[in-house]
A tleap script that builds the chain and sets N, CA, C and O, in Angstrom:
source leaprc.protein.ff14SB
mol = sequence {
  NMET PRO GLU THR GLU LYS ILE ASN GLU ILE
  LEU ALA ARG LEU ASP GLU ARG SER LYS ALA
  ILE ASN ASP SER MET LYS SER LEU GLN GLU
  ASN ILE ILE SER PHE LYS HIE ASP LEU LYS
  THR GLN ASN ASP THR LEU VAL LYS LYS ILE
  GLU LYS SER GLU ASP ASP PHE ASN ALA ARG
  LEU GLU LYS LEU GLU SER LYS ILE GLU LEU
  ASN TYR VAL LYS GLN GLU LYS PHE ASN PRO
  ILE GLU ARG ILE VAL TYR GLY ILE ILE GLY
  LEU ILE LEU VAL ALA VAL CYS THR GLY LEU
  LEU SER TYR VAL ILE VAL GLY LYS GLN PRO
  VAL GLY VAL GLY ILE GLY SER ILE ILE CLYS
}
set mol.1.N position { -64.191 -42.465 -32.103 }
set mol.1.CA position { -62.808 -42.365 -32.519 }
set mol.1.C position { -62.315 -40.986 -32.552 }
set mol.1.O position { -61.122 -40.769 -32.343 }
set mol.2.N position { -63.147 -40.029 -32.799 }
set mol.2.CA position { -62.569 -38.661 -32.870 }
set mol.2.C position { -61.988 -38.265 -31.516 }
set mol.2.O position { -61.060 -37.458 -31.461 }
set mol.3.N position { -62.504 -38.803 -30.448 }
set mol.3.CA position { -61.929 -38.418 -29.174 }
set mol.3.C position { -60.517 -39.059 -29.008 }
set mol.3.O position { -59.601 -38.429 -28.479 }
set mol.4.N position { -60.374 -40.281 -29.459 }
set mol.4.CA position { -59.062 -40.911 -29.437 }
set mol.4.C position { -58.027 -40.182 -30.283 }
set mol.4.O position { -56.860 -40.086 -29.905 }
set mol.5.N position { -58.470 -39.664 -31.441 }
set mol.5.CA position { -57.588 -38.938 -32.251 }
set mol.5.C position { -57.214 -37.611 -31.598 }
set mol.5.O position { -56.059 -37.191 -31.669 }
set mol.6.N position { -58.208 -36.926 -30.943 }
set mol.6.CA position { -57.902 -35.739 -30.190 }
set mol.6.C position { -56.916 -36.007 -29.072 }
set mol.6.O position { -55.968 -35.246 -28.874 }
set mol.7.N position { -57.133 -37.061 -28.359 }
set mol.7.CA position { -56.259 -37.476 -27.215 }
set mol.7.C position { -54.832 -37.706 -27.779 }
set mol.7.O position { -53.832 -37.244 -27.229 }
set mol.8.N position { -54.804 -38.455 -28.921 }
set mol.8.CA position { -53.445 -38.778 -29.501 }
set mol.8.C position { -52.810 -37.485 -29.994 }
set mol.8.O position { -51.598 -37.313 -29.857 }
set mol.9.N position { -53.586 -36.577 -30.558 }
set mol.9.CA position { -53.061 -35.305 -31.018 }
set mol.9.C position { -52.524 -34.470 -29.847 }
set mol.9.O position { -51.479 -33.826 -29.930 }
set mol.10.N position { -53.310 -34.517 -28.733 }
set mol.10.CA position { -52.801 -33.750 -27.520 }
set mol.10.C position { -51.573 -34.451 -26.981 }
set mol.10.O position { -50.610 -33.774 -26.621 }
set mol.11.N position { -51.556 -35.719 -26.910 }
set mol.11.CA position { -50.421 -36.448 -26.462 }
set mol.11.C position { -49.182 -36.189 -27.316 }
set mol.11.O position { -48.070 -36.046 -26.808 }
set mol.12.N position { -49.410 -36.135 -28.629 }
set mol.12.CA position { -48.336 -35.837 -29.552 }
set mol.12.C position { -47.714 -34.463 -29.304 }
set mol.12.O position { -46.499 -34.271 -29.280 }
set mol.13.N position { -48.683 -33.486 -29.114 }
set mol.13.CA position { -48.162 -32.110 -28.823 }
set mol.13.C position { -47.485 -32.009 -27.489 }
set mol.13.O position { -46.497 -31.287 -27.354 }
set mol.14.N position { -47.999 -32.733 -26.467 }
set mol.14.CA position { -47.314 -32.808 -25.180 }
set mol.14.C position { -45.946 -33.451 -25.268 }
set mol.14.O position { -44.990 -33.035 -24.612 }
set mol.15.N position { -45.883 -34.497 -26.115 }
set mol.15.CA position { -44.577 -35.142 -26.419 }
set mol.15.C position { -43.639 -34.203 -26.997 }
set mol.15.O position { -42.490 -34.147 -26.560 }
set mol.16.N position { -44.060 -33.411 -28.006 }
set mol.16.CA position { -43.204 -32.444 -28.703 }
set mol.16.C position { -42.760 -31.331 -27.746 }
set mol.16.O position { -41.611 -30.888 -27.763 }
set mol.17.N position { -43.723 -30.892 -26.901 }
set mol.17.CA position { -43.333 -29.837 -25.983 }
set mol.17.C position { -42.398 -30.365 -24.890 }
set mol.17.O position { -41.480 -29.648 -24.492 }
set mol.18.N position { -42.590 -31.552 -24.405 }
set mol.18.CA position { -41.750 -32.172 -23.371 }
set mol.18.C position { -40.306 -32.375 -23.987 }
set mol.18.O position { -39.304 -32.192 -23.296 }
set mol.19.N position { -40.239 -32.757 -25.298 }
set mol.19.CA position { -38.934 -32.870 -25.947 }
set mol.19.C position { -38.289 -31.543 -26.073 }
set mol.19.O position { -37.076 -31.422 -25.899 }
set mol.20.N position { -39.116 -30.468 -26.392 }
set mol.20.CA position { -38.522 -29.120 -26.493 }
set mol.20.C position { -38.027 -28.618 -25.137 }
set mol.20.O position { -36.975 -27.988 -25.029 }
set mol.21.N position { -38.818 -28.917 -24.109 }
set mol.21.CA position { -38.385 -28.541 -22.735 }
set mol.21.C position { -37.151 -29.328 -22.393 }
set mol.21.O position { -36.213 -28.741 -21.855 }
set mol.22.N position { -37.079 -30.595 -22.660 }
set mol.22.CA position { -35.966 -31.406 -22.388 }
set mol.22.C position { -34.700 -30.867 -23.144 }
set mol.22.O position { -33.620 -30.802 -22.557 }
set mol.23.N position { -34.839 -30.498 -24.392 }
set mol.23.CA position { -33.784 -29.916 -25.195 }
set mol.23.C position { -33.304 -28.622 -24.573 }
set mol.23.O position { -32.101 -28.396 -24.445 }
set mol.24.N position { -34.275 -27.743 -24.173 }
set mol.24.CA position { -33.877 -26.530 -23.504 }
set mol.24.C position { -33.154 -26.746 -22.190 }
set mol.24.O position { -32.230 -26.004 -21.857 }
set mol.25.N position { -33.575 -27.780 -21.426 }
set mol.25.CA position { -32.899 -28.087 -20.165 }
set mol.25.C position { -31.500 -28.542 -20.476 }
set mol.25.O position { -30.592 -28.132 -19.753 }
set mol.26.N position { -31.227 -29.370 -21.506 }
set mol.26.CA position { -29.943 -29.816 -21.857 }
set mol.26.C position { -29.038 -28.654 -22.231 }
set mol.26.O position { -27.878 -28.538 -21.836 }
set mol.27.N position { -29.709 -27.757 -23.073 }
set mol.27.CA position { -28.939 -26.547 -23.463 }
set mol.27.C position { -28.536 -25.673 -22.272 }
set mol.27.O position { -27.420 -25.157 -22.202 }
set mol.28.N position { -29.484 -25.526 -21.336 }
set mol.28.CA position { -29.218 -24.769 -20.124 }
set mol.28.C position { -28.113 -25.405 -19.342 }
set mol.28.O position { -27.227 -24.712 -18.844 }
set mol.29.N position { -28.142 -26.728 -19.219 }
set mol.29.CA position { -27.108 -27.421 -18.469 }
set mol.29.C position { -25.754 -27.248 -19.171 }
set mol.29.O position { -24.735 -27.059 -18.506 }
set mol.30.N position { -25.737 -27.306 -20.410 }
set mol.30.CA position { -24.475 -27.064 -21.136 }
set mol.30.C position { -23.952 -25.681 -20.922 }
set mol.30.O position { -22.759 -25.470 -20.704 }
set mol.31.N position { -24.857 -24.741 -20.985 }
set mol.31.CA position { -24.513 -23.286 -20.743 }
set mol.31.C position { -23.966 -23.124 -19.337 }
set mol.31.O position { -22.967 -22.436 -19.124 }
set mol.32.N position { -24.628 -23.764 -18.374 }
set mol.32.CA position { -24.162 -23.634 -16.959 }
set mol.32.C position { -22.753 -24.241 -16.849 }
set mol.32.O position { -21.868 -23.665 -16.216 }
set mol.33.N position { -22.562 -25.401 -17.468 }
set mol.33.CA position { -21.246 -26.065 -17.424 }
set mol.33.C position { -20.200 -25.157 -18.079 }
set mol.33.O position { -19.102 -24.989 -17.547 }
set mol.34.N position { -20.523 -24.605 -19.169 }
set mol.34.CA position { -19.580 -23.690 -19.859 }
set mol.34.C position { -19.360 -22.489 -19.041 }
set mol.34.O position { -18.229 -22.013 -18.950 }
set mol.35.N position { -20.413 -21.946 -18.415 }
set mol.35.CA position { -20.240 -20.689 -17.551 }
set mol.35.C position { -19.343 -21.051 -16.406 }
set mol.35.O position { -18.441 -20.275 -16.086 }
set mol.36.N position { -19.538 -22.216 -15.749 }
set mol.36.CA position { -18.712 -22.592 -14.640 }
set mol.36.C position { -17.213 -22.714 -15.066 }
set mol.36.O position { -16.324 -22.296 -14.324 }
set mol.37.N position { -16.954 -23.283 -16.250 }
set mol.37.CA position { -15.622 -23.436 -16.745 }
set mol.37.C position { -15.021 -22.087 -16.993 }
set mol.37.O position { -13.881 -21.858 -16.591 }
set mol.38.N position { -15.741 -21.150 -17.650 }
set mol.38.CA position { -15.265 -19.800 -17.875 }
set mol.38.C position { -14.988 -19.095 -16.575 }
set mol.38.O position { -13.964 -18.425 -16.446 }
set mol.39.N position { -15.879 -19.226 -15.599 }
set mol.39.CA position { -15.695 -18.580 -14.363 }
set mol.39.C position { -14.462 -19.114 -13.659 }
set mol.39.O position { -13.691 -18.344 -13.086 }
set mol.40.N position { -14.269 -20.413 -13.696 }
set mol.40.CA position { -13.023 -20.945 -13.059 }
set mol.40.C position { -11.776 -20.477 -13.743 }
set mol.40.O position { -10.763 -20.206 -13.099 }
set mol.41.N position { -11.847 -20.381 -15.071 }
set mol.41.CA position { -10.675 -19.894 -15.816 }
set mol.41.C position { -10.394 -18.471 -15.428 }
set mol.41.O position { -9.242 -18.124 -15.168 }
set mol.42.N position { -11.408 -17.631 -15.379 }
set mol.42.CA position { -11.195 -16.216 -15.004 }
set mol.42.C position { -10.740 -16.070 -13.567 }
set mol.42.O position { -9.945 -15.187 -13.243 }
set mol.43.N position { -11.242 -16.931 -12.717 }
set mol.43.CA position { -10.849 -16.867 -11.354 }
set mol.43.C position { -9.378 -17.276 -11.218 }
set mol.43.O position { -8.615 -16.630 -10.500 }
set mol.44.N position { -8.985 -18.355 -11.911 }
set mol.44.CA position { -7.546 -18.726 -11.885 }
set mol.44.C position { -6.685 -17.616 -12.408 }
set mol.44.O position { -5.636 -17.345 -11.824 }
set mol.45.N position { -7.074 -16.946 -13.494 }
set mol.45.CA position { -6.349 -15.860 -14.059 }
set mol.45.C position { -6.152 -14.721 -13.053 }
set mol.45.O position { -5.057 -14.187 -12.872 }
set mol.46.N position { -7.260 -14.383 -12.418 }
set mol.46.CA position { -7.243 -13.303 -11.423 }
set mol.46.C position { -6.320 -13.675 -10.243 }
set mol.46.O position { -5.561 -12.830 -9.768 }
set mol.47.N position { -6.379 -14.921 -9.773 }
set mol.47.CA position { -5.548 -15.324 -8.686 }
set mol.47.C position { -4.080 -15.267 -9.090 }
set mol.47.O position { -3.234 -14.868 -8.290 }
set mol.48.N position { -3.779 -15.650 -10.286 }
set mol.48.CA position { -2.368 -15.525 -10.759 }
set mol.48.C position { -1.918 -14.083 -10.802 }
set mol.48.O position { -0.806 -13.745 -10.396 }
set mol.49.N position { -2.808 -13.235 -11.305 }
set mol.49.CA position { -2.486 -11.757 -11.378 }
set mol.49.C position { -2.266 -11.196 -10.006 }
set mol.49.O position { -1.338 -10.422 -9.769 }
set mol.50.N position { -3.162 -11.608 -9.071 }
set mol.50.CA position { -3.044 -11.113 -7.718 }
set mol.50.C position { -1.741 -11.591 -7.044 }
set mol.50.O position { -1.074 -10.826 -6.347 }
set mol.51.N position { -1.412 -12.810 -7.256 }
set mol.51.CA position { -0.150 -13.352 -6.703 }
set mol.51.C position { 0.984 -12.677 -7.298 }
set mol.51.O position { 1.930 -12.361 -6.577 }
set mol.52.N position { 0.990 -12.413 -8.576 }
set mol.52.CA position { 2.061 -11.703 -9.230 }
set mol.52.C position { 2.200 -10.263 -8.672 }
set mol.52.O position { 3.305 -9.782 -8.421 }
set mol.53.N position { 1.092 -9.626 -8.497 }
set mol.53.CA position { 1.135 -8.259 -7.990 }
set mol.53.C position { 1.613 -8.232 -6.530 }
set mol.53.O position { 2.319 -7.320 -6.101 }
set mol.54.N position { 1.205 -9.256 -5.794 }
set mol.54.CA position { 1.742 -9.385 -4.413 }
set mol.54.C position { 3.201 -9.585 -4.364 }
set mol.54.O position { 3.883 -8.976 -3.539 }
set mol.55.N position { 3.728 -10.444 -5.244 }
set mol.55.CA position { 5.169 -10.700 -5.298 }
set mol.55.C position { 5.880 -9.440 -5.680 }
set mol.55.O position { 6.896 -9.112 -5.067 }
set mol.56.N position { 5.375 -8.673 -6.716 }
set mol.56.CA position { 5.974 -7.407 -7.074 }
set mol.56.C position { 6.004 -6.430 -5.976 }
set mol.56.O position { 7.015 -5.768 -5.737 }
set mol.57.N position { 4.828 -6.320 -5.252 }
set mol.57.CA position { 4.809 -5.420 -4.140 }
set mol.57.C position { 5.808 -5.780 -3.065 }
set mol.57.O position { 6.506 -4.911 -2.543 }
set mol.58.N position { 5.884 -7.079 -2.724 }
set mol.58.CA position { 6.818 -7.485 -1.744 }
set mol.58.C position { 8.264 -7.231 -2.116 }
set mol.58.O position { 9.084 -6.904 -1.258 }
set mol.59.N position { 8.575 -7.376 -3.375 }
set mol.59.CA position { 9.913 -7.127 -3.853 }
set mol.59.C position { 10.239 -5.626 -3.785 }
set mol.59.O position { 11.337 -5.226 -3.397 }
set mol.60.N position { 9.220 -4.789 -4.185 }
set mol.60.CA position { 9.498 -3.357 -4.096 }
set mol.60.C position { 9.550 -2.927 -2.606 }
set mol.60.O position { 10.310 -2.013 -2.286 }
set mol.61.N position { 8.797 -3.528 -1.709 }
set mol.61.CA position { 8.820 -3.208 -0.291 }
set mol.61.C position { 10.225 -3.549 0.297 }
set mol.61.O position { 10.808 -2.768 1.048 }
set mol.62.N position { 10.719 -4.706 -0.067 }
set mol.62.CA position { 12.082 -5.101 0.402 }
set mol.62.C position { 13.135 -4.175 -0.128 }
set mol.62.O position { 14.047 -3.794 0.607 }
set mol.63.N position { 13.038 -3.795 -1.395 }
set mol.63.CA position { 13.998 -2.816 -1.922 }
set mol.63.C position { 13.959 -1.517 -1.208 }
set mol.63.O position { 14.993 -0.923 -0.900 }
set mol.64.N position { 12.718 -1.054 -0.933 }
set mol.64.CA position { 12.569 0.237 -0.228 }
set mol.64.C position { 13.075 0.109 1.174 }
set mol.64.O position { 13.662 1.070 1.670 }
set mol.65.N position { 12.902 -0.977 1.849 }
set mol.65.CA position { 13.361 -1.136 3.235 }
set mol.65.C position { 14.940 -1.175 3.203 }
set mol.65.O position { 15.568 -0.617 4.102 }
set mol.66.N position { 15.551 -1.794 2.230 }
set mol.66.CA position { 16.996 -1.815 2.154 }
set mol.66.C position { 17.505 -0.491 1.867 }
set mol.66.O position { 18.549 -0.147 2.421 }
set mol.67.N position { 16.870 0.353 1.024 }
set mol.67.CA position { 17.291 1.691 0.743 }
set mol.67.C position { 17.185 2.525 2.005 }
set mol.67.O position { 18.083 3.325 2.270 }
set mol.68.N position { 16.111 2.375 2.810 }
set mol.68.CA position { 15.968 3.151 3.999 }
set mol.68.C position { 17.058 2.785 4.985 }
set mol.68.O position { 17.624 3.671 5.625 }
set mol.69.N position { 17.371 1.499 5.128 }
set mol.69.CA position { 18.388 1.120 6.054 }
set mol.69.C position { 19.758 1.707 5.594 }
set mol.69.O position { 20.580 2.025 6.453 }
set mol.70.N position { 20.018 1.856 4.331 }
set mol.70.CA position { 21.316 2.323 3.849 }
set mol.70.C position { 21.395 3.810 3.994 }
set mol.70.O position { 22.429 4.348 4.389 }
set mol.71.N position { 20.329 4.476 3.683 }
set mol.71.CA position { 20.367 5.980 3.536 }
set mol.71.C position { 19.943 6.754 4.772 }
set mol.71.O position { 20.184 7.961 4.806 }
set mol.72.N position { 19.349 6.176 5.764 }
set mol.72.CA position { 18.903 6.932 6.907 }
set mol.72.C position { 19.432 6.348 8.203 }
set mol.72.O position { 19.662 5.144 8.320 }
set mol.73.N position { 19.616 7.225 9.162 }
set mol.73.CA position { 20.134 6.873 10.426 }
set mol.73.C position { 19.008 6.481 11.358 }
set mol.73.O position { 17.975 7.148 11.378 }
set mol.74.N position { 19.170 5.440 12.117 }
set mol.74.CA position { 18.155 5.047 13.059 }
set mol.74.C position { 18.128 5.959 14.252 }
set mol.74.O position { 19.105 6.646 14.548 }
set mol.75.N position { 16.994 5.965 14.944 }
set mol.75.CA position { 16.855 6.873 16.104 }
set mol.75.C position { 17.855 6.593 17.192 }
set mol.75.O position { 18.360 7.521 17.824 }
set mol.76.N position { 18.161 5.299 17.431 }
set mol.76.CA position { 19.104 4.910 18.511 }
set mol.76.C position { 20.464 5.480 18.232 }
set mol.76.O position { 21.153 5.916 19.154 }
set mol.77.N position { 20.880 5.488 16.945 }
set mol.77.CA position { 22.182 5.986 16.614 }
set mol.77.C position { 22.254 7.509 16.606 }
set mol.77.O position { 23.324 8.095 16.770 }
set mol.78.N position { 21.110 8.131 16.413 }
set mol.78.CA position { 21.098 9.601 16.265 }
set mol.78.C position { 21.002 10.293 17.563 }
set mol.78.O position { 21.502 11.412 17.682 }
set mol.79.N position { 20.387 9.705 18.567 }
set mol.79.CA position { 20.164 10.418 19.850 }
set mol.79.C position { 21.472 10.889 20.516 }
set mol.79.O position { 21.472 12.037 20.960 }
set mol.80.N position { 22.531 10.179 20.634 }
set mol.80.CA position { 23.742 10.757 21.243 }
set mol.80.C position { 24.280 11.900 20.452 }
set mol.80.O position { 24.698 12.897 21.041 }
set mol.81.N position { 24.293 11.813 19.119 }
set mol.81.CA position { 24.836 12.896 18.299 }
set mol.81.C position { 23.932 14.131 18.506 }
set mol.81.O position { 24.434 15.250 18.617 }
set mol.82.N position { 22.604 13.930 18.558 }
set mol.82.CA position { 21.695 14.997 18.725 }
set mol.82.C position { 21.960 15.720 20.068 }
set mol.82.O position { 21.960 16.950 20.113 }
set mol.83.N position { 22.182 14.970 21.145 }
set mol.83.CA position { 22.493 15.558 22.449 }
set mol.83.C position { 23.749 16.331 22.393 }
set mol.83.O position { 23.791 17.444 22.916 }
set mol.84.N position { 24.788 15.818 21.788 }
set mol.84.CA position { 26.095 16.540 21.715 }
set mol.84.C position { 25.946 17.844 20.959 }
set mol.84.O position { 26.432 18.886 21.400 }
set mol.85.N position { 25.276 17.786 19.820 }
set mol.85.CA position { 25.130 18.996 18.984 }
set mol.85.C position { 24.274 20.036 19.747 }
set mol.85.O position { 24.628 21.215 19.775 }
set mol.86.N position { 23.184 19.621 20.345 }
set mol.86.CA position { 22.330 20.542 21.112 }
set mol.86.C position { 23.136 21.092 22.370 }
set mol.86.O position { 22.974 22.251 22.752 }
set mol.87.N position { 23.918 20.303 22.930 }
set mol.87.CA position { 24.753 20.767 24.055 }
set mol.87.C position { 25.767 21.836 23.672 }
set mol.87.O position { 25.952 22.838 24.363 }
set mol.88.N position { 26.432 21.572 22.508 }
set mol.88.CA position { 27.372 22.562 21.923 }
set mol.88.C position { 26.632 23.854 21.631 }
set mol.88.O position { 27.092 24.928 22.021 }
set mol.89.N position { 25.533 23.776 20.976 }
set mol.89.CA position { 24.755 24.980 20.641 }
set mol.89.C position { 24.303 25.694 21.896 }
set mol.89.O position { 24.356 26.924 21.938 }
set mol.90.N position { 23.873 25.003 22.895 }
set mol.90.CA position { 23.502 25.558 24.140 }
set mol.90.C position { 24.626 26.328 24.760 }
set mol.90.O position { 24.443 27.477 25.163 }
set mol.91.N position { 25.813 25.710 24.850 }
set mol.91.CA position { 27.037 26.338 25.361 }
set mol.91.C position { 27.386 27.637 24.593 }
set mol.91.O position { 27.763 28.641 25.197 }
set mol.92.N position { 27.255 27.593 23.301 }
set mol.92.CA position { 27.564 28.759 22.511 }
set mol.92.C position { 26.551 29.885 22.829 }
set mol.92.O position { 26.934 31.039 23.024 }
set mol.93.N position { 25.262 29.526 22.876 }
set mol.93.CA position { 24.239 30.512 23.229 }
set mol.93.C position { 24.436 31.100 24.607 }
set mol.93.O position { 24.309 32.311 24.786 }
set mol.94.N position { 24.747 30.258 25.591 }
set mol.94.CA position { 25.035 30.749 26.943 }
set mol.94.C position { 26.171 31.750 26.966 }
set mol.94.O position { 26.118 32.784 27.631 }
set mol.95.N position { 27.264 31.379 26.165 }
set mol.95.CA position { 28.411 32.290 26.119 }
set mol.95.C position { 28.038 33.575 25.448 }
set mol.95.O position { 28.433 34.626 25.952 }
set mol.96.N position { 27.328 33.589 24.382 }
set mol.96.CA position { 26.901 34.821 23.678 }
set mol.96.C position { 26.006 35.668 24.645 }
set mol.96.O position { 26.208 36.868 24.827 }
set mol.97.N position { 25.051 34.997 25.224 }
set mol.97.CA position { 24.084 35.736 26.101 }
set mol.97.C position { 24.829 36.330 27.336 }
set mol.97.O position { 24.542 37.453 27.753 }
set mol.98.N position { 25.754 35.584 27.891 }
set mol.98.CA position { 26.591 36.070 29.047 }
set mol.98.C position { 27.393 37.278 28.580 }
set mol.98.O position { 27.468 38.289 29.277 }
set mol.99.N position { 27.971 37.172 27.439 }
set mol.99.CA position { 28.789 38.345 26.868 }
set mol.99.C position { 27.885 39.544 26.702 }
set mol.99.O position { 28.260 40.643 27.110 }
set mol.100.N position { 26.725 39.385 26.128 }
set mol.100.CA position { 25.792 40.503 25.904 }
set mol.100.C position { 25.334 41.126 27.218 }
set mol.100.O position { 25.259 42.347 27.355 }
set mol.101.N position { 25.020 40.232 28.208 }
set mol.101.CA position { 24.629 40.738 29.554 }
set mol.101.C position { 25.707 41.473 30.158 }
set mol.101.O position { 25.452 42.557 30.682 }
set mol.102.N position { 26.932 40.999 30.151 }
set mol.102.CA position { 28.046 41.693 30.757 }
set mol.102.C position { 28.312 42.999 30.059 }
set mol.102.O position { 28.712 43.972 30.698 }
set mol.103.N position { 28.099 43.043 28.765 }
set mol.103.CA position { 28.287 44.261 28.026 }
set mol.103.C position { 27.215 45.342 28.437 }
set mol.103.O position { 27.512 46.524 28.610 }
set mol.104.N position { 25.992 44.853 28.574 }
set mol.104.CA position { 24.926 45.768 28.994 }
set mol.104.C position { 25.047 46.211 30.472 }
set mol.104.O position { 24.820 47.376 30.798 }
set mol.105.N position { 25.404 45.270 31.343 }
set mol.105.CA position { 25.477 45.614 32.708 }
set mol.105.C position { 26.755 46.430 33.044 }
set mol.105.O position { 26.661 47.435 33.749 }
set mol.106.N position { 27.919 46.022 32.562 }
set mol.106.CA position { 29.164 46.663 32.902 }
set mol.106.C position { 29.327 47.928 32.031 }
set mol.106.O position { 29.831 48.951 32.496 }
set mol.107.N position { 28.895 47.838 30.771 }
set mol.107.CA position { 28.983 48.992 29.921 }
set mol.107.C position { 30.162 48.964 29.014 }
set mol.107.O position { 30.277 49.809 28.126 }
set mol.108.N position { 31.049 48.018 29.203 }
set mol.108.CA position { 32.159 47.937 28.258 }
set mol.108.C position { 32.311 46.477 27.822 }
set mol.108.O position { 31.729 45.542 28.372 }
set mol.109.N position { 33.109 46.375 26.831 }
set mol.109.CA position { 33.320 44.995 26.271 }
set mol.109.C position { 34.165 44.117 27.189 }
set mol.109.O position { 35.220 44.536 27.666 }
set mol.110.N position { 33.708 42.939 27.424 }
set mol.110.CA position { 34.534 42.094 28.283 }
set mol.110.C position { 35.935 41.817 27.710 }
set mol.110.O position { 36.177 41.913 26.507 }
set mol.111.N position { 36.814 41.477 28.608 }
set mol.111.CA position { 38.221 41.261 28.118 }
set mol.111.C position { 38.270 39.949 27.421 }
set mol.111.O position { 37.686 38.946 27.830 }
set mol.112.N position { 39.025 40.013 26.306 }
set mol.112.CA position { 39.252 38.839 25.553 }
set mol.112.C position { 38.086 38.404 24.588 }
set mol.112.O position { 38.138 37.363 23.933 }
set mol.113.N position { 37.066 39.255 24.556 }
set mol.113.CA position { 35.964 38.932 23.670 }
set mol.113.C position { 35.846 40.082 22.662 }
set mol.113.O position { 36.016 41.254 22.996 }
set mol.114.N position { 35.555 39.703 21.443 }
set mol.114.CA position { 35.397 40.678 20.354 }
set mol.114.C position { 36.390 40.563 19.293 }
set mol.114.O position { 37.338 39.782 19.375 }
set mol.115.N position { 36.179 41.351 18.271 }
set mol.115.CA position { 37.038 41.316 17.090 }
set mol.115.C position { 38.359 41.954 17.368 }
set mol.115.O position { 39.383 41.543 16.822 }
set mol.116.N position { 38.352 42.935 18.196 }
set mol.116.CA position { 39.672 43.617 18.522 }
set mol.116.C position { 40.626 42.660 19.166 }
set mol.116.O position { 41.818 42.666 18.856 }
set mol.117.N position { 40.149 41.870 20.021 }
set mol.117.CA position { 41.072 40.936 20.683 }
set mol.117.C position { 41.546 39.827 19.784 }
set mol.117.O position { 42.635 39.280 19.959 }
set mol.118.N position { 40.723 39.506 18.834 }
set mol.118.CA position { 41.131 38.413 17.828 }
set mol.118.C position { 42.224 38.950 16.908 }
set mol.118.O position { 43.145 38.219 16.545 }
set mol.119.N position { 42.121 40.256 16.521 }
set mol.119.CA position { 43.018 40.863 15.549 }
set mol.119.C position { 44.390 41.026 16.171 }
set mol.119.O position { 45.389 40.762 15.503 }
set mol.120.N position { 44.483 41.460 17.455 }
set mol.120.CA position { 45.779 41.775 18.149 }
set mol.120.C position { 46.634 40.593 18.311 }
set mol.120.O position { 47.729 40.694 18.863 }
savepdb mol mol.pdb
quit
């Protein structure tokens, strides 16, 4: 009989250990479920924050685009004005250079040019 008692004692200890393992497994499963729930909650919160940030960014971008359209001239509209201004400046420079060359070559001031002719 002592062997049966030993076997029963070993079986009782195995039963206790298997119950402890089973309890640990249940606890781990509950922790995993809780972790999954927390992870999903955090993920949902992050998604909402990202969507809100994206909406804010898009709104600011649209506002900036409208400011740019109102305050700046587009290249297509500026090109003709640029050509006219550069043309006028070019004509003025050609006139000044021609006057200086004629003054250097001829040695006297050309007729109708200079402060004296403006004052008279």
